[in-house]
VOGU-755629 format. One line per 10 residues: number of its first residue (from 0); their letters; for each residue x, y, z of C-alpha. Coordinates in Angstrom, 3 decimals, always signed. Example, Ala and Ser with C-alpha at 12.3 -4.5 7.8 and 13.67 -1.06 7.14 Angstrom:
// VOGU-755629
0 = AS = +12.300:-4.500:+7.800  +13.670:-1.060:+7.140
This chain:
// VOGU-755629
0 = MEKRKKVLLI = -7.062:-2.955:-5.818  -4.804:-5.016:-8.060  -6.616:-7.521:-10.237  -5.920:-11.123:-9.265  -3.993:-13.130:-11.855  -5.846:-15.910:-13.637  -4.278:-19.335:-13.141  -5.121:-22.597:-14.876  -3.954:-25.674:-12.928  -3.850:-28.853:-15.027
10 = TNLLGDPDNS = -3.626:-32.137:-13.159  -4.803:-35.732:-13.359  -4.376:-36.016:-9.593  -6.246:-33.934:-7.102  -7.284:-34.753:-3.579  -8.033:-33.422:-0.152  -4.924:-33.973:+2.008  -7.177:-34.415:+5.063  -8.952:-37.299:+3.407  -8.296:-40.954:+2.696
20 = GVKGVGALRV = -9.136:-40.246:-0.939  -5.631:-38.988:-1.586  -3.362:-41.610:-3.087  +0.278:-40.936:-3.708  +2.735:-38.106:-3.540  +1.421:-36.416:-6.691  -2.077:-35.942:-5.312  -0.852:-34.588:-1.987  +1.601:-32.164:-3.554  -0.865:-30.677:-6.009
30 = SYIAKAFNDN = -3.478:-30.380:-3.256  -1.207:-28.106:-1.210  -0.203:-26.122:-4.297  -3.852:-25.764:-5.354  -4.790:-24.382:-1.949  -2.016:-21.794:-2.161  -3.107:-20.866:-5.687  -6.699:-20.488:-4.543  -5.600:-18.125:-1.767  -3.525:-15.942:-4.087
40 = FDLTVLTKKG = -4.990:-16.133:-7.591  -8.197:-16.504:-9.570  -7.881:-20.268:-9.912  -9.389:-22.708:-12.392  -8.613:-26.399:-11.910  -8.709:-28.623:-14.945  -8.702:-32.260:-13.885  -9.856:-35.665:-14.953  -13.285:-37.010:-14.182  -13.492:-40.600:-13.000
50 = QEYEKYNCVA = -10.616:-40.386:-10.525  -11.409:-41.756:-7.077  -10.865:-38.288:-5.600  -14.076:-37.024:-7.134  -16.227:-38.658:-4.459  -14.508:-36.425:-1.898  -15.601:-33.318:-3.799  -11.974:-32.241:-4.115  -12.457:-30.619:-7.498  -15.510:-28.670:-6.352
60 = KYDNSFVFNT = -13.460:-27.012:-3.600  -11.864:-24.688:-6.159  -13.811:-21.936:-7.893  -14.633:-22.273:-11.608  -13.472:-25.897:-11.664  -14.520:-28.084:-14.544  -13.775:-31.634:-15.556  -12.945:-33.595:-18.688  -14.245:-37.136:-18.901  -12.263:-39.896:-20.632
70 = DKIPFFNTFF = -12.760:-43.635:-20.563  -9.885:-45.574:-19.014  -9.093:-48.827:-20.789  -6.563:-50.894:-18.795  -5.184:-52.637:-21.898  -4.156:-49.321:-23.447  -2.288:-48.303:-20.320  -0.244:-51.516:-20.445  +0.285:-51.117:-24.192  +1.670:-47.602:-23.955
80 = VLFMPFESSI = +3.941:-48.306:-21.015  +5.399:-51.202:-22.995  +5.832:-49.432:-26.324  +5.813:-45.676:-25.706  +7.324:-43.275:-23.127  +3.968:-42.390:-21.571  +0.738:-43.919:-20.320  -2.696:-44.115:-21.900  -3.145:-40.539:-20.669  -1.948:-39.521:-24.126
90 = FWYKKLKRDI = -5.622:-39.728:-25.103  -6.513:-37.160:-22.435  -3.578:-35.007:-23.519  -4.692:-35.056:-27.137  -8.243:-34.187:-26.138  -6.926:-31.305:-24.027  -4.678:-30.039:-26.799  -7.528:-30.152:-29.314  -9.821:-28.275:-26.934  -7.184:-25.597:-26.271
100 = LQDKEYYSNF = -6.595:-25.020:-29.984  -10.334:-24.910:-30.689  -11.014:-22.382:-27.926  -7.933:-20.170:-28.098  -9.842:-17.115:-26.923  -10.691:-18.719:-23.588  -7.346:-20.389:-22.876  -5.196:-17.471:-24.017  -6.689:-15.282:-21.265  -4.876:-17.090:-18.467
110 = DIVYINSPPF = -1.845:-15.343:-17.026  -0.271:-18.531:-15.638  -0.632:-22.214:-16.529  +0.593:-24.727:-13.967  +1.000:-28.317:-15.203  +1.354:-31.088:-12.650  +2.800:-34.551:-13.319  +2.316:-37.441:-13.717  +1.358:-38.029:-16.458  +4.394:-36.392:-17.994
120 = INSLLSKTFK = +2.753:-36.188:-21.417  +0.635:-33.271:-20.163  +3.765:-31.138:-19.868  +3.911:-30.974:-23.672  +0.984:-28.559:-23.372  +3.602:-25.926:-22.521  +4.310:-25.701:-26.259  +0.596:-25.437:-27.064  +0.042:-22.567:-24.633  +3.069:-20.672:-25.905
130 = EINPKIKVVI = +1.715:-21.040:-29.444  -1.684:-19.520:-28.615  -0.256:-16.775:-26.377  +3.514:-16.316:-25.873  +2.812:-14.058:-22.870  +1.357:-16.898:-20.806  +3.767:-18.029:-18.106  +3.984:-21.821:-18.019  +5.085:-23.660:-14.868  +5.765:-27.411:-14.956
140 = DYRDKWNYTS = +5.938:-29.396:-11.741  +7.883:-32.473:-12.812  +9.032:-33.628:-9.369  +11.171:-36.368:-10.995  +12.868:-37.038:-14.315  +10.421:-37.962:-17.071  +12.056:-41.295:-17.866  +13.165:-42.159:-14.335  +9.863:-42.348:-12.519  +9.003:-45.468:-10.556
150 = YLANLFNRPG = +6.568:-46.861:-13.099  +8.857:-46.292:-16.135  +12.357:-46.442:-14.689  +12.875:-50.179:-14.445  +11.245:-50.759:-17.826  +13.336:-48.129:-19.611  +16.511:-49.372:-17.970  +16.210:-52.743:-19.664  +18.193:-53.602:-22.825  +16.218:-52.831:-25.974
160 = CYFQRMFAEK = +14.397:-49.810:-24.569  +16.636:-47.291:-26.311  +13.797:-45.759:-28.319  +11.590:-45.282:-25.251  +14.385:-43.380:-23.528  +15.132:-41.401:-26.675  +11.516:-40.289:-27.129  +11.132:-39.490:-23.436  +14.212:-37.262:-23.507  +13.019:-35.577:-26.705
170 = YEKIAIDNAD = +9.571:-34.791:-25.312  +11.006:-33.675:-22.006  +13.258:-31.169:-23.799  +10.354:-29.768:-25.836  +8.284:-29.316:-22.683  +11.061:-27.647:-20.673  +12.159:-25.409:-23.568  +8.647:-23.955:-23.681  +8.260:-23.580:-19.904  +9.155:-20.503:-17.897
180 = LVFFTTPSNT = +9.684:-22.374:-14.643  +10.190:-26.056:-13.797  +10.007:-27.484:-10.276  +11.873:-30.555:-9.012  +11.617:-32.046:-5.534  +15.162:-33.285:-4.978  +18.534:-31.518:-4.847  +20.071:-34.040:-7.266  +17.475:-33.531:-10.001  +17.555:-29.763:-9.490
190 = KYYSSIYGRN = +21.326:-29.758:-9.880  +21.205:-31.979:-12.969  +18.598:-29.928:-14.830  +20.063:-26.603:-13.743  +23.303:-27.607:-15.467  +21.333:-27.957:-18.716  +18.668:-25.227:-18.551  +20.058:-22.788:-16.009  +19.160:-21.919:-12.430  +16.637:-19.236:-13.433
200 = KIKYVPNGYD = +14.319:-21.831:-14.968  +14.931:-24.870:-12.735  +13.919:-24.563:-9.078  +14.047:-26.814:-6.044  +10.573:-27.060:-4.492  +10.587:-30.032:-2.104  +7.633:-31.906:-0.715  +6.926:-31.506:+2.982  +4.751:-32.364:+5.946  +1.366:-30.956:+6.935
210 = KTMLNGLKEK = +1.697:-29.240:+10.312  -2.073:-29.403:+10.863  -1.716:-33.179:+11.096  +0.396:-32.765:+14.227  -2.291:-30.814:+16.064  -4.136:-32.724:+18.750  -2.046:-35.888:+18.652  -2.427:-37.726:+21.960  -0.384:-40.496:+23.468  -2.364:-43.653:+24.126
220 = ESDIKIVYSG = -1.745:-47.333:+24.612  -1.502:-49.155:+21.319  -0.857:-52.725:+20.234  +0.590:-51.399:+16.986  +4.368:-51.368:+17.282  +5.852:-51.298:+13.775  +4.174:-49.500:+10.868  +4.741:-49.413:+7.134  +2.636:-46.909:+5.179  +2.514:-47.157:+1.399
230 = DFHSKRNIYL = +2.487:-49.670:-1.398  +4.959:-52.270:-2.644  +6.053:-52.179:-6.261  +9.094:-52.695:-8.451  +12.090:-53.481:-6.213  +10.585:-52.018:-3.063  +10.253:-54.498:-0.221  +10.802:-54.990:+3.507  +11.778:-58.674:+3.465  +14.882:-58.062:+5.549
240 = ILDVIKEIFP = +12.853:-56.638:+8.436  +10.182:-59.306:+8.107  +12.774:-62.083:+8.199  +14.246:-60.646:+11.407  +10.853:-60.379:+13.075  +9.800:-63.847:+11.965  +13.017:-65.406:+13.296  +13.608:-63.360:+16.460  +10.315:-61.658:+17.388  +7.625:-64.141:+16.239
250 = ELKVDLYGNY = +4.974:-62.576:+18.498  +5.538:-59.120:+17.010  +3.279:-57.823:+14.225  +3.946:-55.370:+11.399  +0.940:-53.224:+10.462  +0.757:-52.270:+6.780  -1.425:-49.357:+5.610  -2.149:-49.012:+1.910  -3.823:-50.561:-1.125  -2.501:-54.103:-1.199
260 = SSYTKLKLRK = -3.490:-56.370:-4.057  -4.103:-60.090:-3.763  -0.842:-60.576:-5.663  +1.104:-58.549:-3.076  -0.432:-60.554:-0.264  +0.438:-63.756:-2.113  +4.092:-62.669:-2.392  +4.118:-62.023:+1.363  +2.316:-65.230:+2.328  +5.335:-66.672:+4.164
270 = YKNILIFHDR = +5.022:-63.762:+6.594  +1.247:-63.975:+7.056  +1.545:-64.701:+10.789  +3.355:-61.416:+11.460  +1.547:-59.096:+9.022  -1.677:-57.162:+9.489  -3.012:-55.492:+6.329  -5.079:-52.315:+6.625  -6.870:-50.361:+3.922  -6.073:-46.691:+3.445
280 = IPRKELYSVM = -7.381:-44.519:+6.248  -7.685:-40.728:+6.602  -4.265:-39.117:+7.069  -5.164:-37.655:+10.449  -6.038:-41.118:+11.685  -2.855:-42.541:+10.173  -0.785:-39.848:+11.895  -2.309:-40.919:+15.215  -1.499:-44.578:+14.516  +2.102:-43.744:+13.626
290 = FNSKILIIAQ = +2.497:-41.365:+16.558  +1.562:-44.130:+18.985  +3.682:-46.799:+17.334  +7.332:-47.512:+18.146  +9.107:-47.861:+14.778  +8.287:-46.675:+11.251  +9.576:-48.288:+8.049  +10.538:-46.635:+4.760  +11.194:-48.861:+1.736  +12.588:-47.569:-1.554
300 = DMKSVKDWAN = +13.814:-49.345:-4.658  +17.138:-51.041:-4.019  +19.718:-50.797:-6.816  +17.108:-50.051:-9.454  +18.070:-47.252:-11.821  +21.103:-44.997:-11.804  +20.366:-41.462:-10.637  +16.679:-42.121:-9.995  +15.741:-40.853:-6.576  +12.539:-39.350:-5.304
310 = VTYKTYDYLA = +11.433:-38.560:-1.765  +8.117:-40.016:-0.692  +5.623:-38.032:+1.365  +5.774:-40.618:+4.111  +9.426:-39.712:+4.671  +8.332:-36.189:+5.577  +5.434:-37.499:+7.672  +7.738:-39.847:+9.583  +10.337:-37.138:+10.192  +7.675:-34.708:+11.385
320 = LGKPIIYLGD = +6.569:-37.246:+13.996  +10.131:-37.822:+15.175  +9.685:-41.573:+15.507  +12.524:-44.109:+15.094  +12.899:-44.987:+11.406  +14.265:-48.009:+9.570  +15.133:-47.005:+6.011  +15.680:-49.657:+3.316  +16.770:-48.366:-0.069  +19.448:-46.844:-2.235
330 = KNDNSKLVED = +21.721:-44.101:-0.999  +20.010:-41.083:-2.510  +18.113:-37.887:-1.694  +15.585:-39.830:+0.339  +18.140:-41.574:+2.527  +20.055:-38.301:+2.933  +16.924:-36.616:+4.270  +16.573:-39.378:+6.859  +20.298:-39.204:+7.621  +20.209:-35.425:+8.112
340 = YAKHKLIIND = +17.006:-35.028:+10.112  +16.003:-38.286:+11.843  +17.437:-38.413:+15.357  +16.715:-42.131:+15.731  +17.320:-44.077:+12.538  +18.755:-47.167:+10.929  +19.698:-46.776:+7.251  +20.422:-49.819:+5.106  +21.514:-49.045:+1.543  +22.313:-52.559:+0.339
350 = YDDIASKKDI = +21.653:-56.213:+1.045  +25.289:-57.266:+1.199  +26.227:-59.453:+4.174  +22.635:-60.196:+5.130  +23.589:-61.949:+8.377  +25.185:-58.834:+9.867  +22.332:-56.678:+8.559  +19.853:-58.903:+10.393  +21.773:-58.450:+13.635  +21.734:-54.661:+13.178
360 = VANFIKKYLY = +17.987:-54.639:+12.503  +17.313:-56.913:+15.485  +19.320:-54.677:+17.832  +17.503:-51.572:+16.575  +14.111:-53.182:+17.166  +15.153:-54.333:+20.662  +16.320:-50.821:+21.515  +13.141:-48.982:+20.511  +10.369:-51.565:+20.877  +9.554:-50.501:+24.448
370 = LDVSDASKEF = +10.580:-46.831:+24.283  +8.218:-43.927:+23.668  +10.215:-41.731:+21.317  +8.843:-38.682:+19.505  +11.678:-36.284:+18.881  +11.401:-34.321:+15.632  +14.162:-32.020:+14.393  +13.202:-28.350:+14.813  +15.267:-27.524:+11.742  +13.272:-30.059:+9.713
380 = LDKFDSEKIS = +9.925:-28.767:+10.989  +10.843:-25.226:+10.004  +12.297:-26.065:+6.599  +9.768:-28.585:+5.271  +6.393:-27.134:+6.259  +4.141:-27.791:+3.205  +2.301:-24.497:+3.611  +5.562:-22.552:+3.677  +6.902:-24.511:+0.687  +3.735:-23.830:-1.328
390 = NNAIDLINKL = +3.959:-20.121:-0.524  +7.597:-20.136:-1.638  +6.446:-21.660:-4.931  +3.888:-18.862:-5.262  +6.659:-16.294:-4.709  +8.723:-17.858:-7.508  +5.717:-17.746:-9.821  +4.906:-14.143:-8.913  +8.449:-13.135:-9.880  +7.706:-14.349:-13.408
400 = QS = +5.030:-11.676:-13.686  +7.059:-8.807:-12.233
């Protein structure tokens, strides 16, 4: 019997995709990848203690898991985002690097090291692992460009941030040069980096939907008609839709599911009569809510940063349910996914001529508000199954060892 390869998975985000403890695309993606690793390899997960996911015993699900503990000081996070191309996680990175160099015998025995982002600073460990054992295969899951992620993009795009961009590009190059394989989630980023590093190193590994979430969904009467799942930050908003509902459908409510701060609620106070805020709920429960709603909303940054485009997990969830979708955001990989696979959609890529846009939104709401539509694309369901995508990633990694 062939000996199972030893894999070290390094991540600051880890969660159970069945649980409400998962926050954000990074945690969901690495959870599916970790499960596939655990099924195929001798897996060790190295993650950060103190994350909210710990209370769901997510780390303990994987054999030989152990945890590093670092104190999180909010001021430092703000400081580093303002003055450096990474977050306060540099302290965790430095502690990791020091530990790896001090215990070379242990860390050099891994066959594969998989580094998840964010934080992007962890990807610099690719150089450290190659230094202690050049035979180790290093895989980096970037998902997005280092200096064009949502929490850095708008900052780095401002005048005077030349040095932040310069350092980010420098560190990104060091990390990729020392990696054997780098995953991106969008066709545009894959194409861009392939032109620099070649198609053998850069691979397209998209996010996807969880088919187990579709099992057992039942139609039932619901007062919830329009749903937005996710947070608001940067230039992401749904004001256009809210203005239409407030003016034309004042009795209609929009149900928001996510972690909404007091500041967010304050910004939305003019719409308080049409908004219902909900805390995060388990994904299975959220799927049921969305399945029995009428219209789902996706909001992305509008005219934020050139070439920055990611695809949120909720896009895949929405498409898997086959519900009517209103998409607000730039014309990018995310909007193209909705364009290609949503059978019932309204895509708005700019806020020019607001009056006509309001009429279009109002007509879309009128059309679907009293219809029960659940019509997912079979091509989408086959192509973007998270389990299948994770297994494809495993196949790519196995080829490194052959």
